[in-house]
Backbone as CSV, one residue per row, in Angstrom:
resi,resn,N_x,N_y,N_z,CA_x,CA_y,CA_z,C_x,C_y,C_z
1,MET,22.188,-15.862,7.325,20.994,-15.142,7.703,19.780,-15.837,7.084
2,SER,18.742,-15.937,7.842,17.558,-16.633,7.360,16.761,-15.750,6.387
3,GLU,15.914,-16.426,5.615,15.055,-15.715,4.647,14.108,-14.749,5.356
4,HIS,13.584,-15.188,6.509,12.665,-14.339,7.289,13.369,-13.072,7.763
5,HIS,14.604,-13.205,8.219,15.364,-12.053,8.707,15.626,-11.063,7.567
6,HIS,15.959,-11.607,6.379,16.179,-10.732,5.212,14.923,-9.941,4.869
7,SER,13.775,-10.602,4.838,12.539,-9.905,4.475,12.157,-8.885,5.541
8,HIS,12.441,-9.192,6.806,12.157,-8.232,7.880,13.021,-6.978,7.710
9,LEU,14.298,-7.160,7.425,15.186,-6.006,7.214,14.766,-5.199,5.992
10,TYR,14.333,-5.880,4.938,13.880,-5.211,3.723,12.644,-4.353,4.007
11,ARG,11.677,-4.918,4.748,10.472,-4.154,5.090,10.804,-2.971,5.992
12,GLU,11.736,-3.166,6.908,12.131,-2.073,7.793,12.809,-0.951,6.998
13,ARG,13.661,-1.311,6.059,14.308,-0.290,5.213,13.281,0.465,4.378
14,GLN,12.307,-0.246,3.837,11.251,0.412,3.076,10.478,1.394,3.942
15,ALA,10.153,0.991,5.149,9.428,1.869,6.067,10.260,3.107,6.388
16,ARG,11.528,2.934,6.637,12.397,4.081,6.947,12.516,5.019,5.743
17,LEU,12.585,4.454,4.546,12.619,5.293,3.345,11.324,6.087,3.188
18,LEU,10.205,5.461,3.498,8.922,6.168,3.430,8.852,7.275,4.478
19,VAL,9.387,7.036,5.660,9.433,8.084,6.684,10.294,9.248,6.184
20,CYS,11.412,8.939,5.525,12.253,9.992,4.943,11.497,10.758,3.851
21,LEU,10.732,10.043,3.030,9.930,10.692,1.986,8.907,11.631,2.611
22,VAL,8.252,11.191,3.675,7.282,12.054,4.368,7.995,13.302,4.897
23,PHE,9.186,13.131,5.451,9.959,14.267,5.947,10.220,15.276,4.827
24,VAL,10.648,14.787,3.662,10.933,15.673,2.525,9.655,16.370,2.051
25,LEU,8.555,15.639,1.955,7.288,16.241,1.527,6.848,17.350,2.484
26,LEU,6.952,17.093,3.785,6.526,18.096,4.760,7.452,19.309,4.759
27,ARG,8.756,19.102,4.557,9.669,20.248,4.501,9.428,21.077,3.236
28,ALA,9.136,20.423,2.125,8.821,21.163,0.895,7.530,21.963,1.084
29,ALA,6.541,21.362,1.732,5.286,22.069,2.017,5.555,23.271,2.914
30,ASP,6.382,23.085,3.939,6.725,24.195,4.832,7.391,25.336,4.067
31,ALA,8.274,24.994,3.132,8.958,26.033,2.343,7.949,26.837,1.522
32,LEU,6.994,26.165,0.900,5.973,26.871,0.113,5.113,27.768,1.001
33,VAL,4.744,27.264,2.171,3.886,28.039,3.072,4.644,29.240,3.628
34,ILE,5.920,29.067,3.950,6.704,30.208,4.451,6.826,31.264,3.357
35,TYR,7.073,30.826,2.128,7.164,31.786,1.018,5.833,32.520,0.854
36,TYR,4.735,31.786,0.950,3.402,32.389,0.854,3.180,33.406,1.973
37,SER,3.679,33.115,3.146,3.406,33.965,4.308,3.975,35.371,4.156
38,PHE,4.898,35.588,3.229,5.467,36.918,3.001,4.627,37.768,2.045
39,PHE,3.629,37.172,1.404,2.776,37.937,0.493,1.836,38.835,1.291
40,PRO,1.586,40.055,0.809,0.661,40.950,1.517,-0.774,40.423,1.557
41,SER,-1.136,39.558,0.627,-2.500,39.030,0.597,-2.725,37.921,1.633
42,ASN,-1.701,37.577,2.391,-1.821,36.541,3.410,-2.740,37.041,4.533
43,PRO,-3.906,36.400,4.730,-4.825,36.856,5.774,-4.443,36.371,7.172
44,LEU,-3.421,35.544,7.256,-2.989,34.999,8.546,-1.552,35.450,8.834
45,PRO,-1.368,36.616,9.455,-0.013,37.133,9.654,0.851,36.246,10.560
46,PHE,0.238,35.422,11.377,0.979,34.558,12.290,1.398,33.234,11.636
47,LEU,1.126,33.095,10.334,1.389,31.844,9.632,2.872,31.479,9.625
48,ARG,3.751,32.485,9.534,5.190,32.217,9.530,5.602,31.502,10.817
49,GLY,5.136,32.014,11.946,5.467,31.395,13.222,4.893,29.991,13.354
50,LEU,3.661,29.811,12.886,3.048,28.478,12.928,3.819,27.484,12.066
51,THR,4.312,27.956,10.933,5.047,27.065,10.042,6.386,26.681,10.658
52,VAL,7.052,27.620,11.305,8.294,27.281,12.005,7.992,26.256,13.103
53,GLY,6.883,26.455,13.809,6.462,25.470,14.796,6.179,24.119,14.155
54,SER,5.583,24.139,12.977,5.302,22.905,12.248,6.590,22.160,11.925
55,VAL,7.600,22.894,11.500,8.892,22.265,11.197,9.409,21.545,12.441
56,LEU,9.310,22.201,13.587,9.824,21.607,14.822,9.020,20.375,15.244
57,TRP,7.667,20.517,15.338,6.902,19.385,15.852,6.836,18.225,14.889
58,THR,6.802,18.492,13.573,6.764,17.353,12.650,8.103,16.619,12.658
59,THR,9.192,17.356,12.824,10.511,16.705,12.895,10.604,15.833,14.140
60,VAL,10.173,16.369,15.279,10.207,15.593,16.522,9.305,14.363,16.413
61,LEU,8.104,14.542,15.882,7.181,13.411,15.774,7.651,12.375,14.755
62,LEU,8.246,12.827,13.648,8.811,11.863,12.697,9.980,11.119,13.338
63,GLY,10.722,11.807,14.195,11.768,11.125,14.960,11.171,10.047,15.858
64,GLY,10.008,10.336,16.436,9.313,9.329,17.235,8.877,8.142,16.400
65,VAL,8.395,8.404,15.194,8.010,7.303,14.289,9.255,6.496,13.944
66,TRP,10.355,7.185,13.666,11.629,6.528,13.331,12.070,5.613,14.477
67,ARG,11.832,6.072,15.712,12.224,5.305,16.897,11.144,4.307,17.313
68,ARG,10.116,4.178,16.495,9.061,3.182,16.637,8.169,3.413,17.852
69,GLN,7.894,4.667,18.143,6.964,5.003,19.209,5.564,5.098,18.607
70,VAL,4.687,4.218,19.053,3.365,4.062,18.454,2.581,5.372,18.437
71,TRP,2.565,6.093,19.526,1.757,7.294,19.660,2.186,8.394,18.691
72,ALA,3.472,8.435,18.303,3.997,9.530,17.482,3.317,9.588,16.118
73,ARG,3.099,8.441,15.500,2.450,8.419,14.182,1.032,8.958,14.262
74,TYR,0.277,8.520,15.255,-1.104,8.973,15.393,-1.181,10.470,15.693
75,PHE,-0.326,10.922,16.574,-0.317,12.336,16.938,0.085,13.190,15.737
76,LEU,1.091,12.731,14.976,1.538,13.465,13.790,0.418,13.575,12.761
77,ILE,-0.306,12.503,12.536,-1.419,12.522,11.585,-2.471,13.534,12.027
78,GLY,-2.836,13.516,13.290,-3.848,14.444,13.798,-3.430,15.891,13.714
79,VAL,-2.201,16.169,14.096,-1.717,17.547,14.067,-1.593,18.039,12.618
80,ASN,-1.171,17.156,11.721,-1.092,17.557,10.308,-2.473,17.899,9.756
81,TRP,-3.507,17.132,10.130,-4.860,17.455,9.653,-5.288,18.830,10.163
82,CYS,-4.948,19.143,11.398,-5.288,20.470,11.940,-4.583,21.572,11.151
83,PHE,-3.310,21.362,10.830,-2.553,22.357,10.072,-3.110,22.496,8.656
84,ILE,-3.493,21.375,8.055,-4.102,21.406,6.720,-5.397,22.209,6.756
85,ALA,-6.203,22.009,7.782,-7.459,22.769,7.906,-7.166,24.261,8.032
86,LEU,-6.171,24.636,8.817,-5.805,26.046,8.975,-5.310,26.642,7.658
87,LEU,-4.529,25.886,6.922,-3.997,26.384,5.648,-5.068,26.492,4.574
88,SER,-6.161,25.794,4.743,-7.260,25.884,3.774,-7.975,27.227,3.863
89,TYR,-7.884,27.888,4.994,-8.582,29.157,5.221,-8.257,30.223,4.168
90,PRO,-6.983,30.507,3.844,-6.716,31.525,2.825,-7.318,31.198,1.459
91,LEU,-7.304,29.927,1.080,-7.901,29.547,-0.204,-9.408,29.734,-0.193
92,LEU,-10.028,29.369,0.908,-11.479,29.540,1.006,-11.859,31.018,0.977
93,LEU,-11.056,31.856,1.624,-11.307,33.301,1.573,-11.197,33.831,0.145
94,ALA,-10.177,33.403,-0.565,-9.968,33.863,-1.945,-11.125,33.436,-2.839
95,TRP,-11.566,32.216,-2.696,-12.677,31.744,-3.517,-13.965,32.468,-3.154
96,GLY,-14.129,32.835,-1.906,-15.321,33.561,-1.468,-15.375,34.986,-2.011
97,ARG,-14.213,35.566,-2.275,-14.151,36.924,-2.817,-14.071,36.924,-4.339
98,SER,-14.188,35.771,-4.924,-14.124,35.597,-6.386,-12.788,36.034,-6.959
99,GLU,-11.729,35.978,-6.154,-10.394,36.255,-6.685,-9.932,35.027,-7.459
100,PRO,-9.136,35.240,-8.464,-8.630,34.069,-9.193,-7.653,33.293,-8.308
101,ALA,-7.991,32.059,-8.012,-7.151,31.229,-7.150,-5.921,30.720,-7.878
102,ALA,-5.795,31.020,-9.175,-4.640,30.559,-9.927,-3.482,31.558,-9.860
103,SER,-3.602,32.589,-9.034,-2.502,33.534,-8.918,-1.388,32.918,-8.066
104,SER,-0.219,33.493,-8.162,0.977,32.942,-7.536,0.829,32.631,-6.044
105,PRO,0.330,33.564,-5.205,0.252,33.222,-3.781,-0.648,32.025,-3.500
106,TYR,-1.727,31.920,-4.234,-2.661,30.832,-3.970,-2.155,29.496,-4.520
107,LEU,-1.338,29.562,-5.558,-0.711,28.332,-6.037,0.287,27.816,-5.006
108,LEU,0.974,28.730,-4.325,1.916,28.321,-3.277,1.192,27.607,-2.141
109,ILE,0.114,28.197,-1.661,-0.601,27.600,-0.540,-1.279,26.299,-0.968
110,ALA,-1.783,26.246,-2.196,-2.391,25.010,-2.699,-1.331,23.913,-2.835
111,GLY,-0.145,24.284,-3.310,0.951,23.310,-3.395,1.351,22.794,-2.027
112,GLY,1.430,23.699,-1.050,1.734,23.288,0.315,0.687,22.333,0.856
113,LEU,-0.587,22.661,0.605,-1.672,21.784,1.054,-1.571,20.396,0.416
114,LEU,-1.264,20.366,-0.868,-1.139,19.071,-1.556,0.015,18.254,-0.979
115,LEU,1.143,18.915,-0.696,2.288,18.194,-0.145,2.013,17.696,1.277
116,TYR,1.382,18.526,2.098,1.006,18.081,3.445,0.046,16.895,3.369
117,THR,-0.921,16.972,2.478,-1.894,15.892,2.331,-1.213,14.617,1.825
118,ALA,-0.271,14.763,0.898,0.455,13.592,0.395,1.248,12.925,1.520
119,GLY,1.933,13.734,2.327,2.685,13.179,3.452,1.780,12.485,4.447
120,ASN,0.650,13.111,4.748,-0.285,12.514,5.695,-0.902,11.231,5.130
121,THR,-1.168,11.219,3.842,-1.733,10.026,3.213,-0.758,8.854,3.308
122,ILE,0.516,9.130,3.100,1.519,8.068,3.228,1.545,7.550,4.668
123,LEU,1.511,8.466,5.632,1.515,8.045,7.039,0.302,7.183,7.385
124,ILE,-0.828,7.501,6.792,-2.063,6.773,7.096,-2.137,5.454,6.334
125,ARG,-1.829,5.475,5.050,-2.095,4.331,4.178,-0.963,3.303,4.101
126,SER,0.260,3.708,4.403,1.388,2.797,4.226,1.370,1.673,5.258
127,ARG,1.243,0.461,4.774,1.282,-0.701,5.665,2.674,-0.866,6.265
128,ARG,3.683,-0.519,5.479,5.057,-0.628,5.978,5.277,0.276,7.191
129,ILE,4.853,1.535,7.073,5.026,2.467,8.193,4.159,2.020,9.365
130,ARG,2.938,1.628,9.099,2.051,1.198,10.171,2.650,0.029,10.945
131,HIS,3.133,-0.970,10.222,3.728,-2.134,10.873,5.012,-1.742,11.592
132,PHE,5.822,-0.911,10.962,7.080,-0.473,11.536,6.859,0.313,12.826
133,ALA,5.913,1.260,12.793,5.677,2.135,13.951,4.998,1.378,15.088
134,ASN,4.250,0.338,14.784,3.514,-0.382,15.821,4.260,-1.594,16.356
135,ALA,5.480,-1.808,15.887,6.228,-2.987,16.337,6.804,-2.801,17.719
């Protein structure tokens, strides 16, 4: 096997591992958001259903990235930003009412937001994923 072929396989494995990491980050974020959605202070009662939808569409879109479909990465990034914006609403409401944002429900939603943002940042910034998905 040539040196070029080895380095290509190595970069592809790294990209696939990063896609797996994004999958884990998004599933952990979904778990935190679903747990948050059961709190009575949740101002978005439909959040549970949206999060289940998030699990489905992010899995399908990550599958598209895995299969090297160019559009899937871009669409996933855009949809994740929309979900992040929606999840910011409960925190903004809490801060507007001068409630302590360090309480348990708000830590859950903040943790979910951080994990979603981390996953999206990897999708955007990773040269390995970008090259892998655009090949």
